[in-house]
DRENSEVEX-911426 format. One record per residue: x, z, y of N, C-alpha, C in turn. Coordinates in nm, 2 decimals, always signed. Atoms other than C-alpha are relative to their C-alpha. Example, Ala and Ser with C-alpha at 12.3 -4.5 7.8 and 13.67 -1.06 7.14 Angstrom:
<milums>
MILUM     n_u     n_w     n_v    ca_u    ca_w    ca_v     c_u     c_w     c_v
MILUM   +0.09   +0.00   -0.12   +1.23   +0.78   -0.45   +0.09   +0.00   +0.12
MILUM   -0.09   +0.00   -0.11   +1.37   +0.71   -0.11   -0.08   +0.08   +0.11
</milums>
This chain:
<milums>
MILUM     n_u     n_w     n_v    ca_u    ca_w    ca_v     c_u     c_w     c_v
MILUM   +0.08   +0.05   +0.11   +8.49  +16.24   +9.06   -0.08   +0.11   -0.06
MILUM   +0.08   -0.10   +0.05   +8.20  +16.44   +8.93   +0.04   +0.04   -0.15
MILUM   -0.04   -0.04   +0.13   +8.27  +16.65   +8.62   -0.13   +0.01   -0.08
MILUM   +0.12   +0.00   +0.09   +8.02  +16.60   +8.33   +0.02   +0.11   -0.10
MILUM   +0.00   -0.10   +0.11   +7.93  +16.87   +8.09   -0.09   -0.06   -0.11
MILUM   +0.08   +0.06   +0.10   +7.81  +16.68   +7.78   -0.02   +0.08   -0.12
MILUM   +0.02   -0.07   +0.12   +7.65  +16.83   +7.48   +0.09   -0.06   -0.12
MILUM   -0.08   +0.06   +0.11   +7.85  +16.79   +7.15   -0.07   -0.12   -0.06
MILUM   +0.06   +0.12   +0.06   +7.80  +16.45   +6.99   -0.05   +0.02   -0.14
MILUM   +0.05   -0.01   +0.14   +7.59  +16.43   +6.68   +0.07   -0.11   -0.09
MILUM   -0.06   +0.10   +0.09   +7.74  +16.25   +6.38   -0.10   -0.11   -0.03
MILUM   +0.08   +0.11   +0.02   +7.59  +15.91   +6.36   -0.01   -0.04   -0.15
MILUM   +0.01   +0.04   +0.14   +7.45  +15.79   +6.03   +0.06   -0.14   -0.02
MILUM   -0.07   +0.13   +0.02   +7.66  +15.50   +5.90   -0.10   -0.08   -0.09
MILUM   +0.09   +0.08   +0.07   +7.41  +15.24   +5.80   +0.05   -0.07   -0.13
MILUM   -0.06   +0.07   +0.11   +7.65  +15.05   +5.57   +0.01   +0.10   -0.12
MILUM   -0.01   -0.10   +0.11   +7.70  +15.37   +5.36   -0.14   +0.02   -0.06
MILUM   +0.14   -0.02   +0.04   +7.32  +15.42   +5.34   -0.04   -0.12   -0.09
MILUM   +0.05   +0.12   +0.07   +7.25  +15.06   +5.23   +0.08   -0.02   -0.13
MILUM   -0.08   +0.02   +0.12   +7.54  +15.04   +4.98   -0.03   +0.10   -0.11
MILUM   +0.03   -0.10   +0.09   +7.42  +15.36   +4.82   -0.14   -0.02   -0.06
MILUM   +0.13   +0.02   +0.06   +7.07  +15.23   +4.75   +0.00   -0.12   -0.09
MILUM   +0.01   +0.10   +0.11   +6.94  +14.98   +4.50   +0.04   -0.14   +0.04
MILUM   -0.03   +0.14   -0.04   +7.00  +14.66   +4.71   +0.14   -0.01   +0.05
MILUM   -0.14   -0.01   -0.04   +7.35  +14.77   +4.83   +0.05   -0.09   +0.10
MILUM   -0.07   +0.08   -0.10   +7.57  +14.52   +5.00   -0.09   -0.11   +0.05
MILUM   +0.09   +0.11   -0.05   +7.30  +14.25   +5.02   -0.08   +0.04   +0.12
MILUM   +0.08   -0.05   -0.11   +7.09  +14.47   +5.25   +0.09   +0.01   +0.12
MILUM   -0.09   -0.01   -0.12   +7.39  +14.53   +5.48   +0.03   -0.14   +0.05
MILUM   -0.03   +0.13   -0.04   +7.47  +14.16   +5.49   -0.12   -0.06   +0.07
MILUM   +0.13   +0.05   -0.06   +7.10  +14.07   +5.57   -0.02   +0.07   +0.13
MILUM   +0.02   -0.07   -0.12   +7.08  +14.34   +5.84   +0.10   -0.06   +0.11
MILUM   -0.10   +0.05   -0.09   +7.41  +14.21   +6.00   -0.04   -0.14   +0.05
MILUM   +0.04   +0.13   -0.04   +7.29  +13.85   +5.99   -0.12   +0.00   +0.09
MILUM   +0.12   -0.01   -0.09   +6.95  +13.94   +6.14   +0.04   +0.05   +0.14
MILUM   -0.05   -0.05   -0.13   +7.13  +14.13   +6.42   +0.07   -0.11   +0.08
MILUM   -0.07   +0.11   -0.06   +7.35  +13.83   +6.49   -0.10   -0.11   +0.04
MILUM   +0.10   +0.10   -0.03   +7.06  +13.59   +6.48   -0.08   +0.04   +0.13
MILUM   +0.08   -0.05   -0.11   +6.86  +13.81   +6.72   +0.08   -0.01   +0.13
MILUM   -0.08   +0.01   -0.12   +7.15  +13.83   +6.96   +0.02   -0.14   +0.05
MILUM   -0.01   +0.14   -0.04   +7.19  +13.45   +6.96   -0.12   -0.05   +0.06
MILUM   +0.13   +0.05   -0.05   +6.82  +13.39   +7.01   -0.03   +0.05   +0.14
MILUM   +0.04   -0.06   -0.13   +6.79  +13.63   +7.30   +0.11   -0.01   +0.11
MILUM   -0.10   +0.02   -0.10   +7.12  +13.54   +7.47   -0.05   -0.08   +0.12
MILUM   +0.05   +0.06   -0.12   +7.04  +13.45   +7.83   -0.14   +0.03   +0.03
MILUM   +0.14   -0.04   -0.02   +6.69  +13.59   +7.80   -0.01   +0.09   +0.12
MILUM   +0.03   -0.08   -0.12   +6.56  +13.73   +8.13   -0.05   +0.14   -0.04
MILUM   +0.05   -0.13   +0.05   +6.38  +14.00   +7.94   +0.11   +0.08   -0.06
MILUM   -0.11   -0.08   +0.05   +6.69  +14.10   +7.75   +0.09   +0.05   +0.11
MILUM   -0.09   -0.04   -0.12   +6.90  +14.11   +8.07   -0.07   +0.11   +0.07
MILUM   +0.06   -0.11   -0.07   +6.64  +14.33   +8.23   +0.00   +0.12   -0.08
MILUM   +0.00   -0.11   +0.09   +6.62  +14.55   +7.93   +0.14   +0.07   +0.00
MILUM   -0.13   -0.05   +0.00   +7.00  +14.59   +7.92   +0.03   +0.07   +0.14
MILUM   -0.03   -0.06   -0.13   +7.02  +14.66   +8.30   -0.08   +0.13   +0.01
MILUM   +0.08   -0.12   +0.00   +6.73  +14.91   +8.27   +0.07   +0.11   -0.08
MILUM   -0.06   -0.10   +0.09   +6.90  +15.09   +7.98   +0.13   +0.06   +0.06
MILUM   -0.12   -0.05   -0.06   +7.23  +15.11   +8.17   -0.04   +0.10   +0.12
MILUM   +0.04   -0.08   -0.11   +7.06  +15.25   +8.48   -0.06   +0.13   -0.05
MILUM   +0.06   -0.12   +0.06   +6.86  +15.50   +8.27   +0.11   +0.09   -0.05
MILUM   -0.11   -0.08   +0.05   +7.18  +15.62   +8.11   +0.08   +0.07   +0.12
MILUM   -0.07   -0.06   -0.11   +7.34  +15.67   +8.45   -0.08   +0.11   +0.06
MILUM   +0.09   -0.10   -0.05   +7.04  +15.87   +8.57   +0.01   +0.13   -0.09
MILUM   -0.01   -0.11   +0.10   +7.05  +16.08   +8.25   +0.13   +0.08   +0.01
MILUM   -0.13   -0.06   -0.01   +7.42  +16.14   +8.29   +0.01   +0.10   +0.11
MILUM   +0.00   -0.09   -0.12   +7.36  +16.30   +8.63   -0.05   +0.14   -0.03
MILUM   +0.05   -0.13   +0.04   +7.17  +16.58   +8.46   +0.10   +0.09   -0.06
MILUM   -0.10   -0.08   +0.06   +7.49  +16.69   +8.30   +0.11   +0.05   +0.10
MILUM   -0.09   -0.05   -0.10   +7.67  +16.75   +8.62   -0.01   +0.15   +0.01
MILUM   +0.00   -0.15   -0.02   +7.77  +17.11   +8.69   -0.03   +0.02   +0.15
MILUM   +0.01   -0.04   -0.14   +7.67  +17.29   +9.01   +0.13   +0.00   +0.06
MILUM   -0.12   +0.01   -0.08   +7.93  +17.24   +9.28   +0.09   -0.12   -0.05
MILUM   -0.07   +0.12   +0.05   +8.02  +16.90   +9.12   +0.08   -0.07   +0.11
MILUM   -0.08   +0.07   -0.11   +8.14  +16.78   +9.47   +0.09   +0.10   +0.07
MILUM   -0.08   -0.11   -0.06   +8.33  +17.11   +9.55   -0.05   +0.05   +0.13
MILUM   +0.06   -0.05   -0.12   +8.09  +17.17   +9.84   -0.13   +0.08   -0.03
MILUM   +0.11   -0.08   +0.04   +7.83  +17.36   +9.64   -0.13   -0.08   -0.03
MILUM   +0.12   +0.08   +0.03   +7.60  +17.07   +9.56   -0.07   +0.04   -0.13
MILUM   +0.07   -0.03   +0.13   +7.33  +17.15   +9.30   -0.01   -0.12   -0.09
MILUM   +0.03   +0.11   +0.10   +7.28  +16.95   +8.99   -0.13   -0.06   +0.02
MILUM   +0.13   +0.05   +0.00   +7.00  +16.71   +8.99   -0.09   +0.06   -0.11
MILUM   +0.09   -0.07   +0.10   +6.70  +16.89   +8.82   -0.09   -0.10   -0.06
MILUM   +0.10   +0.08   +0.07   +6.42  +16.76   +8.60   -0.09   -0.08   +0.10
MILUM   +0.09   +0.07   -0.09   +6.20  +16.67   +8.90   +0.07   -0.12   +0.06
MILUM   -0.08   +0.11   -0.06   +6.47  +16.46   +9.06   +0.03   -0.11   -0.10
MILUM   -0.03   +0.09   +0.11   +6.56  +16.29   +8.73   -0.13   -0.08   -0.03
MILUM   +0.13   +0.06   +0.04   +6.19  +16.22   +8.65   -0.04   -0.10   +0.11
MILUM   +0.04   +0.09   -0.11   +6.12  +16.07   +9.00   +0.10   -0.12   +0.00
MILUM   -0.09   +0.12   +0.01   +6.44  +15.85   +8.97   -0.04   -0.09   -0.11
MILUM   +0.04   +0.08   +0.11   +6.32  +15.73   +8.64   -0.13   -0.08   +0.03
MILUM   +0.12   +0.07   -0.05   +5.97  +15.65   +8.79   +0.03   -0.12   +0.09
MILUM   -0.04   +0.11   -0.09   +6.14  +15.44   +9.06   +0.06   -0.11   -0.08
MILUM   -0.06   +0.10   +0.08   +6.35  +15.27   +8.80   -0.10   -0.09   -0.08
MILUM   +0.10   +0.07   +0.08   +6.04  +15.17   +8.60   -0.07   -0.10   +0.09
MILUM   +0.07   +0.10   -0.09   +5.90  +14.99   +8.91   +0.10   -0.11   +0.05
MILUM   -0.10   +0.10   -0.05   +6.22  +14.79   +8.98   -0.01   -0.13   -0.08
MILUM   +0.00   +0.13   +0.06   +6.24  +14.42   +8.92   +0.15   -0.03   -0.04
MILUM   -0.14   +0.03   +0.05   +6.55  +14.26   +8.76   +0.10   -0.01   +0.12
MILUM   -0.10   +0.00   -0.11   +6.72  +14.18   +9.10   +0.03   +0.14   +0.05
MILUM   -0.02   -0.14   -0.04   +6.67  +14.54   +9.20   +0.11   +0.07   -0.09
MILUM   -0.08   -0.06   +0.10   +6.84  +14.65   +8.88   +0.15   -0.05   +0.01
MILUM   -0.13   +0.06   -0.01   +7.13  +14.42   +8.94   +0.08   +0.06   +0.12
MILUM   -0.06   -0.05   -0.13   +7.19  +14.57   +9.29   +0.02   +0.15   +0.01
MILUM   +0.01   -0.15   -0.02   +7.12  +14.94   +9.24   +0.13   +0.07   -0.04
MILUM   -0.10   -0.09   +0.03   +7.39  +15.20   +9.25   -0.06   +0.14   -0.01
MILUM   +0.06   -0.13   +0.02   +7.29  +15.54   +9.11   +0.11   +0.10   +0.02
MILUM   -0.10   -0.10   -0.03   +7.47  +15.84   +9.25   -0.07   +0.14   +0.01
MILUM   +0.06   -0.13   -0.03   +7.41  +16.22   +9.27   +0.00   +0.02   +0.15
MILUM   +0.02   -0.03   -0.14   +7.29  +16.35   +9.60   +0.07   +0.14   +0.03
MILUM   -0.06   -0.13   -0.04   +7.49  +16.62   +9.78   -0.10   +0.11   +0.03
MILUM   +0.11   -0.10   -0.03   +7.16  +16.80   +9.86   -0.07   +0.04   -0.13
MILUM   +0.07   -0.02   +0.12   +7.06  +16.80   +9.50   -0.10   -0.10   -0.03
MILUM   +0.09   +0.11   +0.03   +6.89  +16.50   +9.35   +0.07   -0.12   -0.04
MILUM   -0.06   +0.13   +0.04   +6.95  +16.14   +9.27   -0.02   -0.10   +0.11
MILUM   +0.00   +0.11   -0.10   +7.03  +15.85   +9.51   +0.00   -0.13   -0.07
MILUM   +0.00   +0.14   +0.05   +6.93  +15.49   +9.42   +0.03   -0.08   +0.12
MILUM   -0.06   +0.07   -0.12   +7.14  +15.28   +9.67   +0.00   -0.15   -0.02
MILUM   +0.00   +0.15   +0.00   +7.11  +14.91   +9.75   +0.08   -0.04   +0.12
MILUM   -0.08   +0.05   -0.11   +7.36  +14.72   +9.96   +0.03   -0.15   -0.02
MILUM   -0.04   +0.14   +0.00   +7.42  +14.36  +10.05   +0.05   -0.03   +0.14
MILUM   -0.07   +0.02   -0.13   +7.66  +14.25  +10.33   +0.00   +0.12   +0.08
MILUM   +0.00   -0.12   -0.09   +7.60  +14.49  +10.62   -0.14   +0.07   -0.01
MILUM   +0.13   -0.07   +0.01   +7.25  +14.59  +10.50   +0.00   +0.10   -0.11
MILUM   +0.00   -0.11   +0.10   +7.19  +14.92  +10.32   -0.14   +0.06   +0.00
MILUM   +0.12   -0.07   +0.02   +6.89  +15.10  +10.18   +0.02   +0.10   -0.11
MILUM   +0.00   -0.08   +0.12   +6.83  +15.39   +9.95   -0.13   +0.08   -0.01
MILUM   +0.11   -0.09   +0.03   +6.57  +15.60   +9.79   +0.06   +0.12   -0.07
MILUM   -0.06   -0.12   +0.06   +6.67  +15.96   +9.72   -0.11   +0.09   -0.05
MILUM   +0.09   -0.09   +0.06   +6.48  +16.18   +9.48   +0.06   +0.14   +0.01
MILUM   -0.05   -0.13   -0.02   +6.52  +16.55   +9.57   -0.04   +0.10   -0.11
MILUM   +0.03   -0.11   +0.10   +6.52  +16.86   +9.35   -0.14   +0.06   +0.03
MILUM   +0.13   -0.06   -0.04   +6.20  +16.97   +9.54   -0.11   -0.09   -0.04
MILUM   +0.10   +0.09   +0.04   +6.02  +16.67   +9.40   -0.04   -0.11   +0.10
MILUM   +0.03   +0.10   -0.10   +6.01  +16.47   +9.72   +0.09   -0.13   -0.02
MILUM   -0.07   +0.12   +0.00   +6.13  +16.11   +9.76   +0.02   -0.05   +0.15
MILUM   -0.02   +0.04   -0.14   +6.29  +15.99  +10.09   +0.07   -0.14   -0.01
MILUM   -0.06   +0.13   +0.00   +6.38  +15.63  +10.17   +0.05   -0.03   +0.14
MILUM   -0.05   +0.04   -0.13   +6.59  +15.49  +10.45   +0.07   -0.14   -0.01
MILUM   -0.07   +0.13   +0.00   +6.73  +15.15  +10.55   +0.06   -0.03   +0.14
MILUM   -0.06   +0.03   -0.13   +6.95  +15.01  +10.82   +0.10   -0.12   -0.02
MILUM   -0.10   +0.11   +0.01   +7.18  +14.71  +10.90   +0.10   +0.03   +0.11
MILUM   -0.11   -0.02   -0.09   +7.52  +14.75  +11.06   +0.00   +0.13   +0.06
MILUM   +0.00   -0.13   -0.07   +7.52  +15.01  +11.33   -0.13   +0.04   +0.06
MILUM   +0.13   -0.02   -0.05   +7.15  +15.00  +11.40   -0.05   +0.14   -0.05
MILUM   +0.06   -0.13   +0.03   +6.94  +15.32  +11.39   -0.07   -0.01   -0.14
MILUM   +0.07   +0.01   +0.13   +6.83  +15.40  +11.03   -0.15   +0.02   +0.02
MILUM   +0.14   +0.00   +0.00   +6.46  +15.35  +10.97   -0.05   +0.06   -0.13
MILUM   +0.05   -0.07   +0.12   +6.27  +15.58  +10.73   -0.10   -0.09   -0.07
MILUM   +0.10   +0.07   +0.09   +6.08  +15.42  +10.44   -0.10   +0.10   -0.05
MILUM   +0.10   -0.09   +0.04   +5.76  +15.60  +10.38   -0.02   +0.00   -0.16
MILUM   +0.02   -0.02   +0.14   +5.73  +15.73  +10.02   -0.07   +0.13   -0.03
MILUM   +0.07   -0.13   +0.02   +5.47  +15.99   +9.92   +0.00   +0.04   -0.15
MILUM   -0.02   -0.03   +0.14   +5.56  +15.98   +9.55   -0.10   -0.07   -0.09
MILUM   +0.10   +0.07   +0.08   +5.26  +15.77   +9.44   +0.07   -0.13   -0.05
MILUM   -0.05   +0.12   +0.05   +5.32  +15.46   +9.23   +0.00   -0.12   +0.10
MILUM   +0.01   +0.10   -0.10   +5.19  +15.24   +9.51   +0.10   +0.01   +0.11
MILUM   -0.10   -0.02   -0.11   +5.42  +15.39   +9.77   +0.14   -0.03   -0.05
MILUM   -0.13   +0.03   +0.05   +5.72  +15.35   +9.54   +0.01   -0.15   -0.01
MILUM   +0.00   +0.15   +0.00   +5.63  +14.98   +9.49   +0.02   -0.06   +0.14
MILUM   -0.01   +0.05   -0.14   +5.59  +14.93   +9.86   +0.14   +0.03   +0.06
MILUM   -0.13   -0.03   -0.05   +5.92  +15.10   +9.93   +0.10   -0.09   -0.06
MILUM   -0.09   +0.09   +0.06   +6.10  +14.88   +9.68   -0.02   -0.14   +0.06
MILUM   +0.03   +0.13   -0.07   +5.93  +14.57   +9.84   +0.07   +0.00   +0.13
MILUM   -0.06   -0.01   -0.13   +6.05  +14.69  +10.18   +0.16   -0.01   -0.01
MILUM   -0.15   +0.01   +0.03   +6.41  +14.73  +10.04   +0.03   -0.14   -0.03
MILUM   -0.03   +0.14   +0.04   +6.40  +14.38   +9.88   +0.00   -0.08   +0.13
MILUM   +0.01   +0.08   -0.12   +6.29  +14.23  +10.21   +0.12   +0.03   +0.10
MILUM   -0.11   -0.04   -0.08   +6.55  +14.43  +10.40   +0.14   -0.05   -0.05
MILUM   -0.13   +0.03   +0.06   +6.84  +14.36  +10.17   +0.02   -0.15   -0.02
MILUM   +0.00   +0.15   +0.01   +6.74  +13.99  +10.12   +0.01   -0.04   -0.14
MILUM   -0.01   +0.03   +0.15   +6.71  +14.00   +9.74   -0.12   -0.09   -0.03
</milums>
């Protein structure tokens, strides 16, 4: 299991204390809580909300990889650097909701971030390297892996994700 080196947590501002200390006090806290509850009820089941939640979770996973220490795998693997994190985020921004539901985000043993997709015996991944490059591969069962061309442009990322969708069957 990778070891994370997280920065110290900042003390969160307690909203209820803030509102109760101002002129409107408890009424403001109750109104805020009611509005949050209403918003959650209205957006429950929303495709947009689901996508946003999945995107935020994936972004948190990518960000967490930047806190890994060098040698996180005990074989000398480098920590994903800013270039790898940025490219992984660029890929994430191009994903559709079904992609977000299927993606597994992992650190790469070569240094970088892997975005992996799997369904049944079909597998594909896009790996962002610390040198700034992006490599894609796909295969089914025991067949020979096929490279997915990605030159780093937005169009090539979109095309790679489309190829992965077609391959995985999403």
